[in-house]
N, C-alpha and C positions, 0 to 999 in steps of 0.2 A: 511453561517454556514455549518458545516459538520454534517448533520443529527441532527442539533440542539444540538450537544454535545459540550458545552462550555469548559468542562475540556479537551477534546481532542484538541480543537483549541488552548487553552492556552499552552498545552504541545507541540504542533507543533511549536508555536512561540518561546518557550523556546529552542527547538532543533535548530531552525534557528539561534537564537541569540548565542547559544554556538558555532555553526559552524563559525559564523562571528568572534567571539572572538578568536577562534583557528587560523583562517587565519590571523587575526591582529597580533597575537603573532609570527606567522611564519615570516611575513614580518619585524616585529620589530627586531627579532633575526637576520635575514639576513642583514638588514641595519646596525645593530650594529656591526656584524662581518665584513662587508665590510668597514665601516667607521673606526673602530679601527685598522684594518689591513692596511688601507691606511695611517693612522697616523704613524704606525710602519715603513712604507716604505718611510716616509717623503713626501708623496703626499699631505697630508694636514698638516697644522701647528698644532702641539700638543696644546691641551687646557691647559692653565695655571691652571685651576681648577683641572685637573687630577694630575698634579705635586704636587699641594697642598694637595690633598687627599692622594697621595702616601707618602708624608712626615708625615702625621698624622696617617698612618697605616690603613686607611680605604680601599684604593685601594692597592692591593698587586701584582701589575705588573709594569714593567718599560716601558713607552712609547718609542718605538724605538727598543725594544728587539723583533725583528720579529720572530725568530725561537723559542724563549722562550715562546711566546704567541700564535703562530699560531696553533700548533698541538692541544692544548686544546680547542681553539675556533672552529677549524674545526670539531673535534669530537662532540662538543656540538651542532653545527649547524646541522650536519647530524642526530644526535639523535632527535633534534627538528623536522626535516623533517619527520622522521620515525613515531614519536608519532602523529603528526598532520595528516599525510596520513592514519595512522592506524585508527584514530577517524573518519575522513571524509569519507574514503572509505568503512568502515565496520559498524560503530556504530552510525553515525550521523542521520540516518534515522530510527532507531529502537525506537518505541514508547511503553514504558512499563506502561504508565499511566492507572490507573483503574484496574490493575491486582492484585488480592488478593493472596498474597504470602508473606511469611516471608522474601523472598529474594528481594522483590521489592524495599524497602527502601535502602538496600545495593546496589542494582543495580543502583539506582538513584545517589548514591554517587560515585560509581566507574565510571559510565559513564561521570561524571563531572570532574573526576581527570585529564584526558588528556588535558582538556581545562584550568581549573582554577589552576592546579598545574604548568602550564608552566612559570609563573613569576620566579620560582626558577631556571629555566634553564638559566636565564640571569646572574646568579651569576658567572659562569665561564667566561663569556664574559666581564662583567664590573668590577668584583671584583678580582677574582683569577682564571686564566685559568688552573692552575694545579689541581683544584678541579673537573675537567671535568668528571672523572671516577665516582665520587659519584653522579653527576648529571645523568649520564647514568643509574646507579643503581636504583635511585629513579624512573625514567621513566619506567624502565623494570619491577620493582615490581608493579607499577600502572597497567601496561598492564596485568601482571599475575593475579592480584586481580580482574580486570575487567572480564577477560576471565573466571575465576573460578566462580564468582558470576553469570554471565550470563549462564554459563553451568548448574549450579544448578537450576536456574530459568526455563530454557528451558527443562531440564530433568523433572522437576515437571509438566510443561505444557504437555509434551508428555505422562506422566503417567495419567494425568487427561483426556486428549483427548482419550486415549485408553479405559478409563473407560466409557465415555459417547458416543463415536462414534465408531461404529463397523468398519468403513472403516480404521480407524487409526491402527487397529490391523493387517491389511494387508499391509499398507504403513508405515513401521517402519522407524524412523529417528535415530535408534541406531548407525548406522555406521557414520552418520554425526556428532552426538554428541560425539562419541568416538574420531573422528578426531579433533573436536574442543577442547575437553578436553586435548589433547596432546599439543595444542597451549599454554594452561595455564602452563602445566608442563615444556615445552621447555622454556617459558619466565622466569619461576622461576629458572630453572637450569642456564640459561644464566645470570640472575641477580646475582646469587650466585657467578658465575665465575668472573663477573666484579667487584663484591664487594671484592673478594679476591685480585684481581689485584689492586684495589684502595687502599686497606690496605697495600699491599706490596710497592706500590709507596709512600704512606704516611710514612712508616717506613724506606724508603730508600733502600729496597731490590731490587725492580724493578727500575732501573735507566735510562733505555732507553725509555724516554717518547714518542719519535717520533715513534718508532716501535710499542709500545703498542697502541698509538692512531690510527695508521694506521690499525692495526689488527681489533680493535673495529669498526672503520669507515667502513672497508671493509665488516665485518660481517653484520653491520646494513644496508649498502647500497645494497650489492649484494645478501645477503641471506634473511634477514628479509624484506627489502623494496621490492625487486623484487619478491620473491617467495610468501610470505605471504600476502603482502599488495597490490600487483598488480595482480598477476596471480590467487590467491585464493580468493581475496576479494569479487567478485560477488557471488560466490557459498556460501561463509560463510554468507554474508549479507542476501541473499535470504533464506538460511536455518534457520537463527535465526529469521527472520521476520515471516516465516511460523509457527515456534513453539510458538512465542509470540502471534500470532493471534490465534493459537490453544488453548493456555492457556486462552485467553479472551473468546473464544467460550465456553470452558468448564465451566468457571465461570458463564456465562449466563445460560448454561444448568442446572447448579446446582441451580441457583435462580429459574428457572421455576419448577424444581423438588420440591423445598421447598414450592412454592406457591400451587402447585397441591396436 
């Protein structure tokens, strides 16, 4: 046991299980993308069930229409990669259990969204590849919500720490928190832009799906994935963990003050 703290052990197991589910969804999306693309290229024999579902209107793509299906599935797969790497690299090791804050429950929800919201990402792959932009919008707003809630939680932890520990008045994390707050703003603005693109595509105004999908894929892969989730991930993860730990220390200091 970890210092006899059963709640922390249970929280740790929950974090590990969420990471496993996220990895499972990634490979499921990858295999689905590869398998359906291979069927479009006639490498595999098309499933008769897919043709039947197409006739019934449940599946809204034609097997064999490679270029009609490829761009939406590619953008969806890259978005899945970004969301899962975002969760695994930055947030999968952040334990907020036991923290007394009005933001804790919200943080528990938003930290689970990148994992348990992933089944929705299979919709553009298995049902309608042309809905890929709405899928990207949903994932981006989940990221923005998660960043904002954790920002508020850590800001509260910093203020509590500065109240109880004099050293925190000299070692300020304001600069780190301001940079992390910009993550939430950037994700929200990016989500709004992709939402506008999705609506324009739905209304038939934006007609070049290949170019649109390539632009969003390039932004996700080279800007979001490379800069935010690879290069900045260690600093963000350590900064958030430090402030969460500071919040927990401040809660315990408040308990001791009440007892005394």
